[in-house]
MARTI-396829 format. One record per residue (C-alpha): x, y, z; residue in three letters. Coordinates in Angstrom, 2 decimals, padded with zeros to 5 digits. Example, Ala and Ser with C-alpha at 12.3 -4.5 7.8 and 13.67 -1.06 7.14 Angstrom:
% residues 2
(site (012.30; -004.50; 007.80); ALA)
(site (013.67; -001.06; 007.14); SER)
//
This chain:
% residues 562
(site (032.53; -009.84; -003.44); MET)
(site (030.24; -009.61; -006.43); GLY)
(site (029.93; -005.81; -006.50); VAL)
(site (030.74; -004.49; -009.94); MET)
(site (032.01; -000.99; -010.62); LYS)
(site (033.52; 000.95; -013.46); ARG)
(site (037.27; 000.61; -013.39); LEU)
(site (039.92; 002.93; -014.70); GLY)
(site (041.71; 002.30; -017.98); CYS)
(site (044.88; 004.33; -017.55); ALA)
(site (046.97; 001.28; -018.39); ALA)
(site (045.13; 000.44; -021.62); ALA)
(site (046.46; 001.02; -025.13); VAL)
(site (045.08; 000.49; -028.62); MET)
(site (046.70; -002.15; -030.81); THR)
(site (045.41; -003.34; -034.19); PHE)
(site (042.10; -001.60; -033.52); GLY)
(site (041.41; -003.67; -030.37); LEU)
(site (041.13; -002.26; -026.87); SER)
(site (043.44; -004.42; -024.78); MET)
(site (044.28; -004.84; -021.11); LEU)
(site (047.95; -003.97; -020.59); ILE)
(site (049.26; -003.18; -017.10); PRO)
(site (051.83; -000.41; -017.13); ALA)
(site (054.62; -002.61; -015.79); GLU)
(site (054.20; -005.85; -017.74); VAL)
(site (053.15; -007.18; -021.12); ASP)
(site (049.50; -008.02; -021.73); ALA)
(site (048.30; -011.45; -020.70); ALA)
(site (044.90; -013.11; -020.95); PRO)
(site (042.97; -012.64; -017.74); ASN)
(site (041.58; -016.02; -016.56); PRO)
(site (038.59; -014.21; -015.09); ASN)
(site (037.56; -012.80; -018.47); PHE)
(site (035.35; -015.56; -019.91); HIS)
(site (034.48; -015.27; -023.61); ILE)
(site (031.82; -017.18; -025.57); TYR)
(site (031.39; -017.49; -029.33); ILE)
(site (027.74; -017.07; -030.34); ALA)
(site (026.77; -018.11; -033.87); TYR)
(site (023.84; -019.38; -035.93); GLY)
(site (020.83; -017.94; -037.74); GLN)
(site (017.91; -015.65; -036.85); SER)
(site (017.04; -016.80; -033.32); ASN)
(site (020.68; -016.24; -032.44); MET)
(site (020.96; -013.05; -034.49); ALA)
(site (017.96; -011.64; -032.66); GLY)
(site (014.38; -011.36; -033.92); ALA)
(site (012.76; -010.48; -030.61); GLY)
(site (011.14; -007.16; -029.67); PRO)
(site (013.25; -004.99; -027.37); ILE)
(site (011.44; -003.95; -024.21); GLN)
(site (012.17; -001.76; -021.22); SER)
(site (015.21; -002.98; -019.30); GLY)
(site (016.64; -005.10; -022.11); ASP)
(site (019.13; -002.40; -023.03); GLN)
(site (020.25; -001.72; -019.46); ASP)
(site (023.96; -002.60; -019.50); PRO)
(site (025.69; -004.83; -016.96); VAL)
(site (029.21; -003.83; -016.05); ASP)
(site (030.67; -007.34; -016.26); ASN)
(site (028.98; -008.26; -019.55); PHE)
(site (030.64; -007.01; -022.75); VAL)
(site (030.74; -007.81; -026.46); MET)
(site (033.46; -007.72; -029.09); LEU)
(site (031.57; -006.28; -032.03); SER)
(site (031.79; -007.72; -035.52); GLY)
(site (029.86; -004.79; -037.05); ILE)
(site (029.81; -000.99; -037.15); ASP)
(site (026.72; 000.72; -035.69); CYS)
(site (026.28; 004.45; -035.21); GLY)
(site (022.65; 003.95; -034.20); SER)
(site (020.82; 000.83; -033.13); ARG)
(site (017.27; -000.38; -032.78); LYS)
(site (015.74; 000.39; -029.40); GLY)
(site (017.46; 003.72; -028.98); GLY)
(site (020.52; 002.68; -026.98); THR)
(site (023.31; 005.26; -026.99); SER)
(site (025.99; 002.54; -027.03); ILE)
(site (027.71; 002.59; -030.42); LYS)
(site (029.56; -000.33; -032.00); LEU)
(site (032.71; -000.60; -034.09); ALA)
(site (034.30; -003.71; -035.58); LYS)
(site (036.97; -005.19; -033.35); GLY)
(site (036.04; -002.95; -030.41); GLN)
(site (034.61; -003.87; -027.03); TRP)
(site (031.32; -002.39; -025.86); ALA)
(site (028.87; -003.09; -023.08); LYS)
(site (026.61; -005.84; -024.36); ALA)
(site (023.02; -004.77; -025.03); VAL)
(site (020.67; -005.74; -027.86); PRO)
(site (020.85; -005.71; -030.79); PRO)
(site (024.32; -007.27; -030.76); MET)
(site (024.44; -009.00; -034.15); PHE)
(site (023.04; -006.43; -036.63); HIS)
(site (022.19; -002.78; -036.01); CYS)
(site (018.46; -003.01; -036.62); GLN)
(site (017.63; -006.53; -035.43); GLU)
(site (016.38; -007.33; -031.94); GLY)
(site (016.60; -009.41; -028.80); LEU)
(site (018.65; -012.61; -029.06); SER)
(site (019.06; -015.71; -026.93); VAL)
(site (022.63; -014.43; -026.41); ALA)
(site (021.46; -011.34; -024.51); ASP)
(site (020.01; -013.04; -021.46); TYR)
(site (022.56; -015.82; -021.69); PHE)
(site (025.23; -013.21; -021.04); GLY)
(site (023.25; -011.32; -018.41); LYS)
(site (022.55; -014.53; -016.51); THR)
(site (026.16; -015.71; -016.70); MET)
(site (027.33; -012.31; -015.44); ALA)
(site (024.90; -012.48; -012.53); LYS)
(site (025.75; -016.07; -011.63); GLU)
(site (029.50; -015.43; -011.82); MET)
(site (030.01; -011.93; -010.39); PRO)
(site (033.75; -012.50; -009.95); GLY)
(site (034.35; -012.73; -013.70); VAL)
(site (033.60; -010.67; -016.79); THR)
(site (031.51; -012.31; -019.52); ILE)
(site (032.33; -011.50; -023.15); GLY)
(site (030.33; -012.41; -026.26); ILE)
(site (031.61; -012.70; -029.84); ILE)
(site (028.34; -012.32; -031.81); PRO)
(site (028.26; -013.48; -035.45); VAL)
(site (024.94; -014.75; -036.83); ALA)
(site (022.87; -014.27; -039.97); VAL)
(site (019.12; -014.77; -040.24); GLY)
(site (018.10; -017.49; -042.68); GLY)
(site (021.64; -018.84; -043.01); ALA)
(site (022.57; -022.47; -043.48); SER)
(site (025.31; -024.01; -041.38); ILE)
(site (027.31; -023.88; -044.64); LYS)
(site (027.94; -020.16; -044.01); LEU)
(site (030.13; -021.12; -041.01); PHE)
(site (031.95; -023.97; -042.74); ASP)
(site (035.37; -022.81; -043.90); LYS)
(site (035.15; -025.20; -046.84); ALA)
(site (031.65; -024.17; -048.03); GLN)
(site (031.08; -020.51; -047.17); TRP)
(site (032.16; -019.04; -050.53); GLN)
(site (029.97; -021.07; -052.92); PRO)
(site (027.13; -020.73; -050.40); TYR)
(site (027.38; -016.91; -050.25); VAL)
(site (027.80; -016.65; -054.02); ASN)
(site (024.57; -018.60; -054.60); SER)
(site (022.54; -016.95; -051.82); SER)
(site (019.82; -014.34; -052.13); GLU)
(site (021.25; -010.81; -052.11); SER)
(site (019.68; -009.93; -048.75); TRP)
(site (021.36; -012.90; -047.04); LEU)
(site (024.70; -012.28; -048.74); ALA)
(site (024.58; -008.62; -047.67); ASN)
(site (023.91; -009.56; -044.06); TRP)
(site (026.83; -011.98; -044.18); ALA)
(site (029.01; -009.15; -045.53); LYS)
(site (028.26; -007.05; -042.44); ASP)
(site (031.00; -009.10; -040.77); TYR)
(site (033.40; -009.64; -043.66); ASP)
(site (033.59; -007.88; -047.06); PRO)
(site (033.46; -011.23; -048.85); GLN)
(site (030.86; -012.78; -046.56); GLY)
(site (033.43; -015.10; -044.96); ASN)
(site (031.79; -015.14; -041.53); ASP)
(site (033.90; -018.09; -040.39); TYR)
(site (036.99; -015.90; -040.85); ALA)
(site (035.21; -013.04; -039.05); ALA)
(site (034.68; -015.26; -036.01); ILE)
(site (038.31; -016.42; -036.01); ILE)
(site (039.69; -012.89; -036.33); ASN)
(site (037.53; -011.58; -033.47); LEU)
(site (038.26; -014.61; -031.30); ALA)
(site (042.03; -014.25; -031.76); LYS)
(site (041.81; -010.65; -030.60); LYS)
(site (039.69; -011.72; -027.65); ALA)
(site (042.25; -014.37; -026.69); GLN)
(site (044.82; -011.63; -026.14); GLU)
(site (042.88; -010.43; -023.11); VAL)
(site (040.64; -013.30; -022.03); GLY)
(site (039.88; -017.00; -022.39); VAL)
(site (037.46; -018.65; -024.83); ILE)
(site (035.26; -020.75; -022.54); LYS)
(site (032.61; -022.17; -024.85); GLY)
(site (030.14; -021.86; -027.72); PHE)
(site (026.43; -021.07; -027.85); ILE)
(site (024.64; -022.06; -031.05); PHE)
(site (021.14; -021.72; -032.47); HIS)
(site (020.67; -022.83; -036.06); GLN)
(site (018.89; -025.49; -038.09); GLY)
(site (015.60; -024.03; -039.28); GLU)
(site (017.08; -023.66; -042.77); THR)
(site (018.72; -027.08; -042.84); ASP)
(site (015.94; -029.53; -042.06); GLY)
(site (016.61; -031.41; -045.28); GLY)
(site (020.41; -031.58; -044.91); MET)
(site (021.46; -035.16; -044.26); GLY)
(site (024.86; -034.36; -042.78); ASN)
(site (023.88; -031.28; -040.77); TRP)
(site (025.14; -032.73; -037.48); GLU)
(site (028.55; -033.51; -038.95); GLN)
(site (028.92; -029.99; -040.38); ILE)
(site (027.96; -028.42; -037.05); VAL)
(site (030.64; -030.51; -035.37); GLN)
(site (033.12; -029.57; -038.11); LYS)
(site (032.61; -025.83; -037.55); THR)
(site (033.32; -026.33; -033.84); TYR)
(site (036.44; -028.41; -034.45); LYS)
(site (037.76; -026.05; -037.10); ASP)
(site (037.32; -023.06; -034.81); MET)
(site (039.10; -024.77; -031.95); ARG)
(site (041.97; -025.82; -034.22); ASN)
(site (042.36; -022.37; -035.79); ASP)
(site (042.31; -020.78; -032.34); LEU)
(site (044.86; -023.22; -030.92); GLY)
(site (042.42; -024.61; -028.34); ILE)
(site (043.32; -028.22; -027.65); LYS)
(site (040.85; -029.06; -024.89); GLU)
(site (037.18; -029.82; -025.49); GLU)
(site (035.01; -026.77; -024.81); LEU)
(site (031.33; -026.73; -023.84); PRO)
(site (028.90; -026.46; -026.75); PHE)
(site (025.31; -025.49; -025.92); VAL)
(site (022.66; -025.60; -028.65); ALA)
(site (019.03; -024.51; -028.50); GLY)
(site (015.88; -026.30; -029.56); GLU)
(site (013.62; -024.77; -032.21); MET)
(site (010.49; -022.85; -031.20); VAL)
(site (008.27; -025.32; -029.37); TYR)
(site (005.42; -026.58; -031.58); ASN)
(site (006.53; -024.08; -034.21); GLY)
(site (007.09; -024.51; -037.93); ALA)
(site (010.48; -026.21; -037.45); CYS)
(site (009.81; -028.01; -034.18); HIS)
(site (010.85; -031.38; -035.66); GLY)
(site (014.42; -030.12; -036.02); MET)
(site (014.71; -030.11; -032.23); SER)
(site (015.18; -033.88; -032.33); THR)
(site (018.31; -033.40; -034.40); ARG)
(site (019.51; -030.61; -032.10); VAL)
(site (019.31; -033.04; -029.20); ASN)
(site (021.09; -035.63; -031.33); GLY)
(site (024.16; -033.38; -031.44); LEU)
(site (025.02; -034.85; -028.04); SER)
(site (026.69; -037.73; -029.92); LYS)
(site (029.15; -035.32; -031.52); TYR)
(site (030.37; -033.29; -028.54); PHE)
(site (032.17; -034.30; -025.35); ALA)
(site (030.71; -031.37; -023.39); LYS)
(site (027.21; -030.70; -024.66); PHE)
(site (024.05; -029.08; -023.39); GLY)
(site (020.62; -028.32; -024.86); VAL)
(site (018.46; -025.32; -024.02); ALA)
(site (014.96; -026.83; -024.13); LYS)
(site (012.19; -024.72; -025.65); SER)
(site (009.09; -026.27; -024.09); GLN)
(site (007.05; -023.69; -022.21); GLY)
(site (008.38; -020.70; -024.16); THR)
(site (006.27; -018.48; -026.39); GLY)
(site (006.56; -017.82; -030.12); MET)
(site (005.72; -015.07; -032.56); GLN)
(site (002.97; -015.37; -035.17); SER)
(site (005.45; -016.55; -037.82); ASP)
(site (005.95; -019.72; -035.72); ARG)
(site (009.70; -019.47; -036.36); LEU)
(site (010.87; -017.02; -033.72); HIS)
(site (010.51; -016.81; -029.97); PHE)
(site (008.49; -013.97; -028.51); ASP)
(site (010.14; -011.52; -026.13); HIS)
(site (009.71; -013.63; -023.01); ASP)
(site (010.75; -016.70; -024.96); GLY)
(site (014.08; -015.10; -025.82); TYR)
(site (014.60; -014.12; -022.19); VAL)
(site (013.81; -017.61; -020.93); GLU)
(site (015.86; -019.36; -023.60); MET)
(site (018.85; -017.17; -022.76); GLY)
(site (018.56; -018.18; -019.13); LYS)
(site (018.31; -021.85; -020.11); ARG)
(site (021.44; -021.57; -022.26); TYR)
(site (023.23; -020.14; -019.22); ALA)
(site (021.94; -022.90; -016.93); ALA)
(site (023.32; -025.53; -019.30); GLU)
(site (026.65; -023.76; -019.68); MET)
(site (027.06; -023.44; -015.92); LEU)
(site (026.81; -027.22; -015.66); LYS)
(site (029.66; -027.68; -018.12); LEU)
(site (032.27; -025.05; -017.29); ILE)
(site (034.81; -024.81; -014.52); ASP)
(site (033.36; -022.00; -012.40); LYS)
(site (036.56; -021.42; -010.42); THR)
(site (037.48; -017.76; -010.04); VAL)
(site (041.23; -017.15; -009.97); ASP)
(site (041.92; -015.12; -006.80); PRO)
(site (045.41; -014.19; -008.01); ASP)
(site (044.25; -012.57; -011.23); ALA)
(site (044.00; -008.78; -011.44); PRO)
(site (040.71; -006.96; -011.86); ALA)
(site (039.26; -007.19; -015.36); VAL)
(site (039.08; -003.71; -016.89); SER)
(site (037.89; -003.60; -020.49); VAL)
(site (038.37; -000.29; -022.35); PRO)
(site (035.21; 000.44; -024.32); LEU)
(site (034.64; 001.97; -027.73); TYR)
(site (033.79; 005.63; -027.23); GLY)
(site (035.43; 005.83; -023.81); GLY)
(site (035.09; 004.38; -020.34); GLY)
(site (035.60; 000.83; -019.23); SER)
(site (033.78; -002.15; -017.82); ALA)
(site (034.74; -005.30; -015.99); GLY)
(site (034.80; -007.07; -012.67); SER)
(site (036.69; -006.39; -009.47); GLU)
(site (039.73; -008.32; -008.35); LYS)
(site (038.46; -011.47; -006.68); PRO)
(site (038.36; -011.53; -002.91); GLU)
(site (041.58; -012.95; -001.49); GLU)
(site (041.21; -016.46; -000.12); TYR)
(site (041.42; -016.75; 003.66); GLY)
(site (039.47; -017.05; 006.90); PRO)
(site (036.38; -014.94; 007.48); TYR)
(site (037.58; -013.62; 010.82); GLY)
(site (039.74; -015.78; 013.07); ASP)
(site (041.03; -019.22; 012.14); VAL)
(site (038.81; -021.85; 013.75); PHE)
(site (040.46; -023.89; 016.47); LYS)
(site (040.01; -027.61; 017.02); ILE)
(site (038.75; -028.60; 019.57); PRO)
(site (035.88; -026.20; 019.04); GLY)
(site (033.00; -025.35; 016.76); LYS)
(site (033.19; -024.44; 013.09); ILE)
(site (030.23; -022.14; 012.44); GLN)
(site (028.85; -022.97; 009.00); ALA)
(site (028.12; -019.37; 008.00); GLU)
(site (031.73; -018.27; 008.60); ASP)
(site (033.21; -020.09; 005.58); TYR)
(site (036.37; -018.61; 004.09); ASN)
(site (036.59; -015.57; 001.86); LYS)
(site (037.50; -016.14; -001.77); GLY)
(site (034.23; -016.59; -003.58); GLY)
(site (032.55; -019.14; -005.80); GLN)
(site (034.71; -022.11; -006.78); GLY)
(site (037.45; -021.16; -004.33); VAL)
(site (035.95; -020.81; -000.85); ALA)
(site (032.57; -022.32; -001.64); TYR)
(site (030.49; -023.84; -004.40); SER)
(site (026.80; -023.00; -004.59); ASP)
(site (024.24; -023.88; -007.24); MET)
(site (023.22; -020.25; -007.77); ASP)
(site (024.64; -016.81; -007.06); SER)
(site (021.90; -015.55; -004.75); LYS)
(site (021.95; -015.81; -000.97); ASN)
(site (018.48; -017.35; -000.68); GLN)
(site (018.24; -016.59; 003.03); GLY)
(site (019.32; -012.98; 002.45); ASP)
(site (021.23; -012.79; 005.74); GLU)
(site (024.73; -012.06; 007.04); TYR)
(site (026.87; -012.17; 003.87); ARG)
(site (026.37; -010.93; 000.32); GLY)
(site (027.67; -013.76; -001.85); ASP)
(site (026.09; -016.97; -003.12); GLY)
(site (025.92; -019.15; 000.00); VAL)
(site (022.39; -019.41; 001.41); ASP)
(site (022.41; -018.12; 004.99); ILE)
(site (019.32; -017.60; 007.10); TYR)
(site (018.55; -016.65; 010.68); LYS)
(site (017.58; -019.71; 012.67); ALA)
(site (016.45; -019.82; 016.29); GLY)
(site (019.99; -020.20; 017.59); MET)
(site (021.58; -017.67; 015.23); GLY)
(site (022.85; -017.89; 011.66); MET)
(site (022.86; -021.16; 009.75); ALA)
(site (023.53; -022.32; 006.20); VAL)
(site (020.41; -023.67; 004.51); GLY)
(site (018.83; -024.60; 001.19); TYR)
(site (021.77; -026.98; 000.76); CYS)
(site (021.92; -029.17; -002.33); GLN)
(site (024.09; -032.15; -003.21); LYS)
(site (027.48; -031.13; -004.56); GLY)
(site (027.69; -027.77; -002.79); GLU)
(site (030.52; -027.16; -000.32); TRP)
(site (032.20; -024.57; 001.93); MET)
(site (035.80; -024.34; 003.15); LYS)
(site (037.18; -023.15; 006.50); TYR)
(site (040.69; -022.42; 007.76); SER)
(site (041.26; -024.47; 010.92); VAL)
(site (044.07; -025.10; 013.38); HIS)
(site (044.22; -028.45; 015.18); VAL)
(site (045.86; -027.63; 018.49); GLU)
(site (046.83; -031.12; 019.57); GLU)
(site (047.29; -034.49; 017.90); THR)
(site (044.73; -036.93; 019.23); GLY)
(site (041.33; -038.50; 019.00); GLU)
(site (038.27; -036.29; 018.70); TYR)
(site (034.53; -036.74; 018.77); GLU)
(site (033.02; -035.08; 015.70); MET)
(site (029.39; -033.98; 015.51); SER)
(site (027.21; -031.49; 013.67); ALA)
(site (024.09; -029.56; 014.53); LEU)
(site (021.74; -030.20; 011.59); LEU)
(site (018.13; -029.84; 010.62); SER)
(site (016.02; -031.40; 007.90); GLY)
(site (012.48; -032.47; 007.22); THR)
(site (012.92; -035.81; 005.49); ASN)
(site (015.78; -037.48; 007.37); GLY)
(site (017.92; -037.81; 004.25); THR)
(site (019.90; -034.55; 004.00); GLY)
(site (023.56; -035.29; 004.71); ALA)
(site (027.01; -033.75; 004.98); ILE)
(site (030.56; -035.06; 004.92); ALA)
(site (033.65; -033.39; 006.38); VAL)
(site (037.08; -033.28; 004.75); TYR)
(site (040.36; -032.20; 006.28); LEU)
(site (042.58; -031.28; 003.38); GLY)
(site (041.77; -033.85; 000.70); ASP)
(site (040.78; -036.62; 003.10); ASP)
(site (037.29; -037.40; 004.30); LYS)
(site (037.18; -037.75; 008.07); ILE)
(site (034.61; -039.51; 010.19); GLY)
(site (031.20; -040.67; 009.03); GLU)
(site (028.66; -039.01; 006.78); THR)
(site (026.21; -037.18; 009.04); MET)
(site (022.53; -037.41; 008.13); VAL)
(site (019.98; -034.93; 009.43); SER)
(site (017.27; -036.49; 011.57); LYS)
(site (013.63; -036.28; 010.63); GLN)
(site (011.80; -034.21; 013.21); ASN)
(site (008.22; -034.41; 014.34); ALA)
(site (007.65; -030.72; 013.68); ALA)
(site (008.41; -031.23; 010.01); GLY)
(site (010.39; -027.99; 009.69); ASP)
(site (013.96; -026.74; 009.27); TYR)
(site (013.98; -024.85; 012.57); ASP)
(site (014.38; -027.92; 014.77); THR)
(site (018.07; -028.80; 015.03); TYR)
(site (019.56; -032.02; 016.33); THR)
(site (023.13; -033.03; 017.10); SER)
(site (024.34; -035.82; 014.81); VAL)
(site (027.49; -037.79; 015.53); SER)
(site (030.20; -038.20; 012.92); GLY)
(site (032.11; -040.66; 015.08); GLY)
(site (035.66; -040.52; 016.41); LYS)
(site (038.42; -039.11; 014.23); VAL)
(site (042.17; -038.96; 014.76); THR)
(site (043.69; -035.61; 013.86); LEU)
(site (047.27; -034.39; 013.69); LYS)
(site (048.13; -030.96; 014.98); SER)
(site (048.59; -028.29; 012.34); GLY)
(site (046.82; -025.92; 009.95); ASP)
(site (044.30; -027.20; 007.43); TYR)
(site (041.47; -026.36; 005.08); ASP)
(site (038.34; -028.07; 006.37); LEU)
(site (035.54; -028.64; 003.87); LYS)
(site (031.88; -029.30; 004.60); ILE)
(site (030.40; -031.02; 001.56); GLN)
(site (026.70; -031.60; 000.96); ILE)
(site (026.18; -035.29; 000.21); GLU)
(site (022.39; -035.27; -000.10); SER)
(site (019.82; -032.53; -000.76); ASP)
(site (018.08; -030.39; 001.80); TRP)
(site (020.03; -030.22; 005.00); VAL)
(site (020.61; -027.08; 007.08); ASN)
(site (023.85; -026.66; 009.04); ILE)
(site (024.49; -024.66; 012.19); ASP)
(site (027.99; -025.92; 013.00); TYR)
(site (030.40; -028.82; 013.06); VAL)
(site (032.05; -029.48; 016.42); GLU)
(site (035.15; -031.35; 017.56); PHE)
(site (035.74; -032.42; 021.17); LYS)
(site (038.75; -034.24; 022.55); LYS)
(site (037.60; -037.79; 023.17); ALA)
(site (038.93; -037.70; 026.76); ASP)
(site (037.13; -034.44; 027.52); ALA)
(site (033.90; -036.25; 028.32); VAL)
(site (034.13; -036.99; 032.04); VAL)
(site (032.22; -040.07; 033.23); SER)
(site (030.28; -039.79; 030.01); SER)
(site (026.96; -041.43; 029.44); SER)
(site (025.22; -042.18; 026.17); SER)
(site (021.88; -041.37; 027.72); SER)
(site (019.96; -038.24; 026.81); SER)
(site (016.92; -036.65; 028.34); VAL)
(site (014.32; -034.18; 027.20); ASP)
(site (014.95; -031.08; 029.28); LEU)
(site (012.26; -029.12; 027.46); GLY)
(site (014.93; -026.77; 026.18); LEU)
(site (013.86; -026.47; 022.55); GLY)
(site (016.56; -025.79; 019.99); SER)
(site (017.91; -022.41; 021.10); SER)
(site (019.55; -020.90; 024.17); SER)
(site (016.65; -018.45; 024.57); SER)
(site (014.22; -021.39; 024.73); ASP)
(site (016.46; -023.02; 027.31); ALA)
(site (016.52; -019.93; 029.48); ALA)
(site (012.75; -019.84; 029.52); GLN)
(site (012.55; -023.54; 030.36); ALA)
(site (014.77; -023.47; 033.46); ILE)
(site (013.02; -020.55; 035.11); GLY)
(site (014.34; -018.54; 038.08); MET)
(site (014.49; -018.80; 041.89); GLY)
(site (016.14; -022.21; 041.93); LEU)
(site (017.39; -024.02; 045.03); LYS)
(site (021.13; -023.40; 045.23); LEU)
(site (022.38; -024.88; 048.51); ASP)
(site (022.11; -028.13; 050.43); VAL)
(site (024.59; -029.55; 052.89); SER)
(site (024.36; -033.15; 051.64); VAL)
(site (026.65; -034.22; 048.80); GLU)
(site (024.54; -035.11; 045.75); THR)
(site (025.17; -036.65; 042.34); THR)
(site (024.70; -034.07; 039.56); PHE)
(site (024.32; -034.58; 035.82); ASP)
(site (025.81; -032.17; 033.27); LEU)
(site (023.91; -031.86; 029.98); TYR)
(site (024.84; -030.12; 026.77); ASN)
(site (022.44; -027.99; 024.69); MET)
(site (020.92; -031.08; 023.11); PHE)
(site (019.89; -032.83; 026.29); GLY)
(site (022.81; -035.26; 026.18); GLN)
(site (024.43; -036.15; 029.49); CYS)
(site (028.16; -035.46; 029.14); VAL)
(site (029.28; -035.94; 032.76); ALA)
(site (028.25; -037.04; 036.25); GLN)
(site (029.89; -035.68; 039.40); PHE)
(site (029.35; -035.14; 043.15); ARG)
(site (028.85; -031.72; 044.74); ALA)
(site (027.37; -030.17; 047.88); LYS)
(site (024.46; -028.27; 046.41); GLY)
(site (023.79; -026.48; 043.14); MET)
(site (026.10; -023.55; 043.85); ARG)
(site (029.01; -025.89; 044.49); ASP)
(site (028.09; -027.85; 041.33); ALA)
(site (028.08; -024.68; 039.22); MET)
(site (031.45; -023.58; 040.60); ASN)
(site (032.96; -026.98; 039.88); LEU)
(site (031.81; -026.93; 036.25); VAL)
(site (033.14; -023.41; 035.80); LYS)
(site (036.52; -023.87; 037.48); SER)
(site (037.06; -027.50; 038.48); GLY)
(site (040.12; -029.18; 036.96); ALA)
(site (038.10; -032.21; 035.89); GLN)
(site (036.14; -029.96; 033.51); PHE)
(site (039.10; -028.18; 031.91); ASP)
(site (038.58; -029.89; 028.59); LYS)
(site (034.92; -029.02; 028.20); LEU)
(site (034.26; -026.94; 025.09); SER)
(site (033.13; -023.39; 025.61); LYS)
(site (029.38; -022.99; 025.59); GLY)
(site (026.16; -023.34; 027.53); THR)
(site (025.43; -026.39; 029.70); TYR)
(site (022.70; -027.41; 032.12); PHE)
(site (023.08; -028.99; 035.56); ILE)
(site (020.41; -031.19; 037.07); GLY)
(site (019.97; -033.47; 040.07); ALA)
(site (017.18; -035.07; 042.02); LYS)
(site (015.53; -032.43; 044.18); GLY)
(site (016.90; -029.51; 042.13); PHE)
(site (015.53; -027.53; 039.22); ASN)
(site (017.75; -027.43; 036.16); VAL)
(site (020.30; -024.59; 036.22); GLN)
(site (022.11; -023.07; 033.24); LYS)
(site (025.88; -022.59; 033.42); VAL)
(site (028.23; -021.01; 030.87); THR)
(site (031.71; -022.43; 030.38); VAL)
(site (034.24; -019.86; 029.12); ASN)
(site (037.50; -021.74; 029.68); LYS)
//
């Protein structure tokens, strides 16, 4: 999942000048995995940043619905624009000869963080413009009284300069193939003296939603002015917009650079602000990817197409896990972000095993899920073989003794929250078994969810054992010097052990964590090993590696495969 490629457009037709997605067999329908954002405001949105190497490299799942005609564009890109036509989104998006905008790296970041969807931008912004330009009740007197250069820029989008209508017309076309997910907004430098600026900003948002038939509240992310620039004081009012929107975010400007005019961000400032807009939007939107939706294939002006692949079908990654048994954390279900898992970013920080957003790394005992933060989760398809009582535990690591997980079967939390134990080594490579208590499970098929309850816990697996599988169990545990991996254990037990005595002896059976799980009598180590492997009293032991010890004998490793 997450690999983008150019998709065919054999099923596409042209209607009303808009390239639309129409499968050959059925009428067109908006694709829920085509997320579209309206971008409006004045010059920092329109794009006043220098265009550098890499800025005009297109991303296949990031497109724009152009409001202007451009045969040639600043920066030398070969991508041409036509009103009402889709194109791959590269700067300049708003006017042919402007520059880098906060919208550019907003879209690139959203496309990267949500590889299972296609991101679309509707770009309409005019440098120097008041919010009045986007107010359906004020645009005409405002344009009529504006300087000619501003009025001409406004008329790039609409012959009369009605840029509010331009946004609505583009957005209605976009709604035929995708879903309006939110607004990004940067404006205010011109309106520092306007007493009701906040109310007019809110009005433009409400009017757009009403005219587009959008009943639900949508995220609205605004950006602060250039930090310590000429209009820095307006940032206070930008933050004050939070009182006017149910779903609101602010892209902070502190730490970003500005140009010598003290009004516009420098190149790196535009890049960083775009990323901050995306970070705020990702907090506000539903990131669920619809696995039943078709691939998004957007026919582009001038030929070709762009989009995202059909989402990976939800289901087990390999075999369904059986309970009793272990659920390996790294083998969460297929289906992608918001369906099979939820991760704070799109990158596999451990760079191991799988290529999506869950952070997997190679620990001493094999693969584990790490870098876990509160609110993240993974799902697993499981089959409970028998109704009954089970002992639940997890093999966890952590450095501060606070990282925690909870386990859900279906919608119900089961057992206790399991908190990773602080270890003396102070690292994430020392794993300890943590009990989640006894749980009663009914036989059947379920989705099991591991949810991160507190930051910074690493997970190897969650395990379920039938409560009556522990024979003559003891709560005691001993330090066998085994370390945290089977290879460490093999080194610890050594070779050339005593295997036979004629006197019956009491033996202890330990699991990988030094916990005594059974005591039994046997005539020598060889007899003890055979009993563990094939004796009826050990039939309910989980598969895995165990260690047998007794007075007068060195510890011996035994593998249970039943």
